[in-house]
C-alpha positions as CSV (number, residue, x, y, z in Angstrom):
1,M,0.0,0.0,0.0
2,N,1.5,3.4,-1.0
3,A,2.0,6.2,1.5
4,S,-0.9,8.4,0.4
5,R,-3.3,5.5,0.6
6,I,-2.1,4.6,4.1
7,L,-2.7,8.2,5.2
8,R,-6.2,8.2,3.8
9,S,-7.0,4.9,5.3
10,R,-5.8,5.9,8.7
11,R,-7.8,9.0,8.7
12,W,-10.8,6.9,7.8
13,R,-10.1,4.6,10.7
14,F,-9.8,7.5,13.1
15,V,-13.0,9.0,11.9
16,A,-14.8,5.6,12.2
17,A,-13.5,5.1,15.7
18,T,-14.3,8.5,17.1
19,S,-17.7,8.5,15.4
20,A,-18.4,5.2,17.2
21,L,-17.4,6.7,20.5
22,A,-19.6,9.7,19.9
23,L,-22.5,7.5,19.0
24,V,-22.2,5.5,22.2
25,A,-21.9,8.7,24.3
26,A,-24.9,10.2,22.6
27,S,-27.2,7.2,22.7
28,G,-26.1,5.5,25.9
29,C,-27.2,2.2,24.3
30,G,-25.7,-0.8,22.6
31,A,-26.0,-1.7,19.0
32,R,-25.3,0.6,16.1
33,P,-28.1,0.9,13.5
34,G,-28.3,-2.2,11.4
35,A,-26.1,-4.3,13.7
36,S,-26.9,-8.0,13.3
37,G,-27.4,-10.3,16.2
38,G,-26.9,-9.5,19.9
39,E,-25.6,-11.6,22.7
40,N,-27.8,-14.5,21.7
41,A,-27.2,-14.3,17.9
42,E,-26.8,-17.6,16.3
43,A,-23.2,-18.3,15.2
44,K,-22.5,-19.8,11.8
45,D,-20.6,-23.1,11.4
46,A,-17.2,-22.2,10.0
47,N,-16.8,-25.5,8.1
48,G,-13.1,-25.2,8.1
49,I,-12.9,-21.6,6.8
50,V,-12.0,-18.6,9.0
51,N,-12.5,-15.0,7.6
52,M,-10.1,-12.6,9.4
53,V,-9.5,-8.9,8.9
54,M,-6.2,-7.3,10.0
55,A,-3.9,-4.5,9.1
56,P,-1.0,-5.4,6.8
57,D,1.4,-7.5,8.8
58,P,5.0,-8.5,8.0
59,V,4.8,-11.8,10.0
60,W,1.8,-12.9,8.0
61,K,3.4,-11.9,4.8
62,W,6.5,-14.0,5.7
63,M,4.5,-17.1,6.5
64,E,2.7,-16.8,3.2
65,S,5.9,-16.3,1.2
66,Q,7.7,-19.1,2.9
67,G,4.8,-21.5,2.4
68,I,4.3,-22.0,6.1
69,K,0.7,-20.9,6.1
70,Q,-0.3,-23.2,3.3
71,E,1.5,-26.2,4.8
72,L,-0.2,-25.8,8.2
73,E,-3.6,-25.2,6.5
74,E,-3.3,-28.4,4.5
75,A,-2.4,-30.4,7.5
76,A,-5.3,-29.1,9.6
77,K,-7.8,-29.0,6.6
78,I,-8.6,-25.4,7.8
79,Q,-8.2,-22.3,5.6
80,I,-7.7,-18.7,6.9
81,L,-9.0,-16.1,4.4
82,T,-7.7,-12.6,5.2
83,S,-8.8,-9.1,4.3
84,S,-6.1,-6.5,4.7
85,S,-7.4,-3.2,6.0
86,W,-6.4,-0.3,8.2
87,D,-10.1,-0.1,9.2
88,E,-10.3,-3.5,10.9
89,F,-12.8,-2.2,13.4
90,G,-15.2,-1.1,10.7
91,V,-14.9,-4.3,8.6
92,Y,-15.6,-6.5,11.6
93,A,-18.4,-4.3,13.0
94,G,-20.0,-4.4,9.6
95,G,-20.3,-8.2,9.8
96,H,-17.7,-8.9,7.1
97,A,-15.2,-11.0,9.2
98,D,-15.3,-13.7,11.8
99,V,-12.1,-12.6,13.5
100,V,-10.5,-9.1,13.9
101,S,-7.2,-8.0,15.2
102,A,-7.8,-5.1,17.6
103,A,-6.5,-3.4,20.7
104,S,-7.7,-5.0,23.9
105,Y,-8.9,-1.6,25.2
106,E,-11.1,-1.2,22.1
107,V,-13.1,-4.3,22.8
108,P,-15.7,-2.8,25.1
109,E,-16.6,-0.2,22.4
110,L,-16.5,-2.9,19.8
111,E,-19.2,-4.8,21.7
112,K,-21.3,-1.7,22.1
113,Q,-21.2,-1.0,18.4
114,T,-22.0,-4.5,17.2
115,G,-24.4,-5.4,20.1
116,E,-22.8,-8.8,20.2
117,K,-20.8,-10.4,23.0
118,T,-17.2,-10.9,21.9
119,T,-14.3,-12.8,23.3
120,I,-10.5,-12.3,23.2
121,F,-8.8,-15.6,22.4
122,G,-5.3,-14.8,21.4
123,K,-2.6,-12.1,21.6
124,F,0.1,-10.8,19.3
125,N,1.5,-7.2,19.7
126,S,1.9,-5.1,22.8
127,D,1.6,-1.3,23.1
128,R,4.9,0.0,21.8
129,S,4.1,3.8,22.0
130,I,6.5,6.2,23.7
131,L,6.3,9.8,24.8
132,G,8.7,12.1,23.0
133,V,9.6,15.8,23.3
134,G,11.8,18.2,21.4
135,K,15.5,18.0,21.9
136,N,15.6,21.3,23.9
137,S,12.6,20.5,26.1
138,T,13.2,20.5,29.8
139,A,10.1,18.3,30.5
140,T,11.0,15.0,32.2
141,D,7.5,13.5,32.5
142,I,3.9,13.9,31.3
143,C,3.0,15.9,34.3
144,Q,5.4,18.7,33.3
145,L,3.7,18.9,29.9
146,K,0.4,20.3,31.3
147,G,-1.1,22.9,28.9
148,K,1.4,21.8,26.1
149,K,0.5,20.7,22.6
150,I,0.8,16.9,22.3
151,V,0.4,15.1,19.0
152,T,-1.0,11.6,18.6
153,H,-2.3,9.4,15.8
154,S,-5.7,8.7,17.5
155,A,-8.0,10.3,20.0
156,V,-8.5,6.7,21.4
157,S,-6.1,3.8,21.1
158,I,-2.6,4.7,22.6
159,T,-4.0,8.0,23.9
160,I,-6.2,6.2,26.3
161,M,-3.2,4.6,27.9
162,W,-1.2,7.7,28.2
163,G,-4.3,9.4,29.5
164,V,-4.6,6.7,32.2
165,F,-1.0,7.4,33.2
166,A,-1.6,11.2,33.3
167,R,-4.6,10.7,35.5
168,K,-2.9,8.3,37.9
169,W,0.4,10.2,38.2
170,C,-0.7,13.8,38.3
171,N,-4.5,13.9,38.2
172,L,-4.4,15.5,34.7
173,D,-6.9,15.0,31.9
174,L,-5.4,14.0,28.5
175,R,-8.1,13.8,25.8
176,A,-9.3,15.5,22.6
177,G,-11.6,18.5,22.8
178,G,-10.6,19.6,26.3
179,G,-8.7,18.6,29.4
180,D,-5.3,19.8,30.6
181,Y,-3.4,19.4,27.4
182,E,-3.8,20.6,23.8
183,L,-4.2,17.3,22.0
184,V,-3.7,17.3,18.2
185,V,-4.5,14.2,16.1
186,T,-2.4,13.7,13.0
187,D,-1.0,10.7,11.0
188,P,1.7,8.7,12.8
189,Q,4.1,9.5,10.0
190,N,3.8,13.2,10.7
191,A,3.8,13.3,14.5
192,A,7.5,13.3,15.2
193,G,8.1,15.8,12.4
194,L,5.8,18.3,14.1
195,I,7.8,18.1,17.2
196,E,11.1,18.5,15.3
197,R,9.7,21.7,13.6
198,G,8.5,23.1,16.9
199,D,4.8,22.8,15.9
200,A,4.2,20.6,18.9
201,D,5.8,20.2,22.3
202,A,5.5,16.5,22.6
203,G,4.0,13.4,21.0
204,L,2.7,9.9,21.7
205,L,4.8,8.2,19.1
206,L,5.3,4.8,17.5
207,P,9.0,4.4,17.3
208,D,9.0,2.8,13.8
209,F,7.1,5.8,12.4
210,S,9.5,8.2,14.1
211,I,12.9,6.9,13.0
212,P,14.4,10.0,11.4
213,Q,13.7,12.2,14.4
214,L,14.7,9.6,17.0
215,S,17.9,8.6,15.3
216,S,19.0,12.3,14.8
217,G,18.2,13.3,18.3
218,A,15.6,15.9,17.2
219,V,13.1,14.1,19.4
220,K,14.1,12.6,22.7
221,P,12.0,9.9,24.4
222,L,11.0,10.4,28.0
223,Y,10.8,7.6,30.6
224,D,14.1,6.1,29.3
225,S,12.4,5.3,26.0
226,K,10.0,2.9,27.7
227,S,6.9,1.9,25.9
228,V,3.4,1.9,27.4
229,S,3.7,-1.8,28.0
230,Q,7.0,-1.5,29.8
231,I,5.6,1.2,32.0
232,Y,2.5,-0.7,32.7
233,A,4.5,-3.8,33.8
234,E,6.7,-1.7,36.0
235,K,4.0,0.5,37.7
236,F,0.7,-1.4,37.5
237,S,1.0,-5.1,36.7
238,T,1.1,-8.0,39.2
239,E,3.7,-9.5,36.8
240,P,6.4,-6.9,36.4
241,T,8.5,-9.1,34.2
242,V,5.7,-9.7,31.7
243,L,5.9,-7.0,29.1
244,T,2.9,-7.9,27.1
245,H,0.2,-5.7,28.7
246,P,-1.7,-3.9,27.3
247,Q,-2.2,-5.4,23.9
248,N,-2.4,-3.3,20.7
249,N,-3.3,-6.5,18.8
250,V,-5.5,-9.3,20.3
251,F,-7.6,-11.7,18.3
252,V,-11.2,-11.0,18.8
253,A,-14.4,-12.8,17.6
254,R,-18.0,-13.1,18.5
255,K,-18.2,-15.3,21.5
256,A,-20.9,-17.5,19.9
257,W,-18.6,-18.0,16.9
258,V,-15.7,-19.2,19.1
259,D,-18.0,-21.4,21.2
260,K,-19.3,-23.1,18.0
261,N,-16.0,-23.3,16.2
262,P,-13.3,-24.1,18.8
263,E,-11.2,-26.1,16.3
264,E,-11.0,-23.3,13.8
265,A,-10.3,-20.7,16.6
266,A,-7.6,-22.9,18.1
267,F,-6.0,-23.4,14.6
268,L,-5.9,-19.7,14.0
269,I,-4.0,-19.1,17.3
270,K,-1.7,-22.0,16.5
271,L,-0.9,-20.6,13.1
272,W,-0.1,-17.1,14.6
273,D,1.9,-18.8,17.3
274,R,4.1,-20.3,14.6
275,G,4.3,-16.7,13.3
276,V,5.9,-15.4,16.4
277,Q,8.3,-18.3,16.5
278,E,9.3,-17.3,12.9
279,W,9.7,-13.7,14.2
280,K,12.1,-14.8,16.9
281,A,14.1,-16.9,14.5
282,N,14.1,-14.7,11.4
283,R,13.4,-11.2,12.7
284,D,16.1,-9.4,10.6
285,K,15.1,-11.3,7.5
286,I,11.5,-10.3,7.9
287,I,12.5,-6.6,8.4
288,E,14.6,-6.8,5.3
289,A,11.8,-8.4,3.3
290,Y,9.1,-6.0,4.4
291,P,10.7,-2.7,5.5
292,E,7.5,-0.8,4.6
293,D,5.7,-2.4,7.5
294,F,8.3,-0.8,9.8
295,A,8.4,2.5,8.0
296,A,12.0,1.8,7.2
297,E,13.1,3.5,3.9
298,S,16.8,3.0,4.0
299,D,19.5,0.6,5.4
300,K,20.1,3.1,8.2
301,D,16.4,3.0,9.1
302,K,16.4,-0.8,9.1
303,A,19.5,-0.8,11.4
304,F,17.7,1.7,13.7
305,I,14.6,-0.5,14.1
306,R,16.7,-3.6,14.6
307,D,18.6,-1.9,17.4
308,W,15.4,-0.6,18.9
309,L,13.8,-4.1,18.9
310,T,17.0,-5.6,20.4
311,N,18.0,-3.1,23.0
312,K,14.8,-1.2,23.9
313,Y,11.6,-3.1,23.2
314,D,10.3,-5.9,21.0
315,W,6.5,-5.6,20.9
316,F,5.9,-9.1,19.5
317,V,4.7,-11.6,22.1
318,D,6.5,-14.9,22.8
319,T,3.3,-16.9,22.4
320,T,-0.1,-16.1,21.1
321,F,-1.9,-18.5,23.4
322,L,-3.5,-17.1,26.6
323,D,-3.2,-18.4,30.1
324,Q,-5.1,-17.5,33.3
325,A,-2.3,-15.4,34.9
326,W,-1.9,-13.4,31.7
327,V,-5.7,-12.9,31.4
328,D,-5.9,-11.8,35.1
329,S,-3.2,-9.2,34.5
330,E,-4.7,-7.8,31.3
331,T,-8.1,-7.6,32.9
332,K,-6.7,-5.2,35.6
333,L,-6.1,-2.7,32.8
334,F,-9.8,-2.1,32.6
335,N,-10.0,-1.2,36.3
336,L,-7.4,1.4,35.7
337,M,-9.4,2.7,32.7
338,K,-12.5,3.0,34.8
339,E,-10.6,4.8,37.6
340,A,-9.3,7.3,35.1
341,G,-12.8,7.8,33.5
342,Y,-12.0,6.2,30.2
343,V,-14.6,3.4,30.6
344,E,-17.9,3.8,32.5
345,K,-17.9,1.8,35.8
346,D,-20.8,-0.3,34.8
347,V,-19.3,-1.6,31.6
348,A,-18.4,-5.2,31.8
349,D,-14.7,-6.3,31.4
350,P,-14.0,-8.1,28.1
351,H,-14.4,-11.9,28.0
352,F,-11.4,-14.1,27.4
353,T,-11.3,-17.6,26.0
354,I,-8.2,-19.7,26.9
355,L,-7.7,-22.3,24.1
356,P,-5.7,-25.5,24.6
357,K,-2.4,-25.9,22.9
358,S,-2.5,-28.9,20.6
């Protein structure tokens, strides 16, 4: 996908997400107009075929190009059909996919928009976002940025987590359209550049979309370059050595679908588990093969992202399978969100399904 199409698609996704939030706030009720089903909706029989929607992913591309996906599908007699979209939320909510890859903290809103009970049954990528400021900034934490202009690529998503931190640490409100900061939404490719030019004071940044500014020193990360997931583990988790909370990519489906098709659901997670094994064994080859998925445009960029993954943070999980300890820790995230006012207190926590490894 070329750069201009990526930018248009991400704007579309942001509009869809914020419109969904606005609809929920205005209506105070569940399903969007035209949503099919509900908690008791009848699930279809997969018959060995799983339709999944996800953003473009280098590990998936690697498994296809190496013949791994096809080999495992033939052995299991199950086929995974994928739609590649930056608007995964919209495609799934529209009823065009059985499974979607989404952030765990988006799941409560996903349920409200579809009116259907969902379940999280696998994990893949943790929240890698960092907080960066200009090279001459004297700020050392988010509290010292009160009243400053902060750029982000979404009014929800990673901004929710940094908003939770701001509320917990300094009782400040980080959100669009008000609060204690001037929040500006832009494309992730532009965020670090706005800081470098002095058009923003700070930014919630994805390191792979901020390579030129981070590598040149024009933007300096706070919190020792730690990601949201690393900070969460250190400050809030009951498992401080587990760096996989919160998740930017979990595998989500209608609960009725997973209950009716456990074999297909388990195969999907097994296939992706092979993917993270391939990532561990062939990470540099995958980056070399698909640099566009890491916003790496030169050998220098690729070297930077390899170093970041090695020495700062690798956001790919070790296994896509869930266990109870991990589920318990991830669920605590929603208590923090409720305390910070990002989720209403009466909203149920997401449901998780722990599938057996075969």
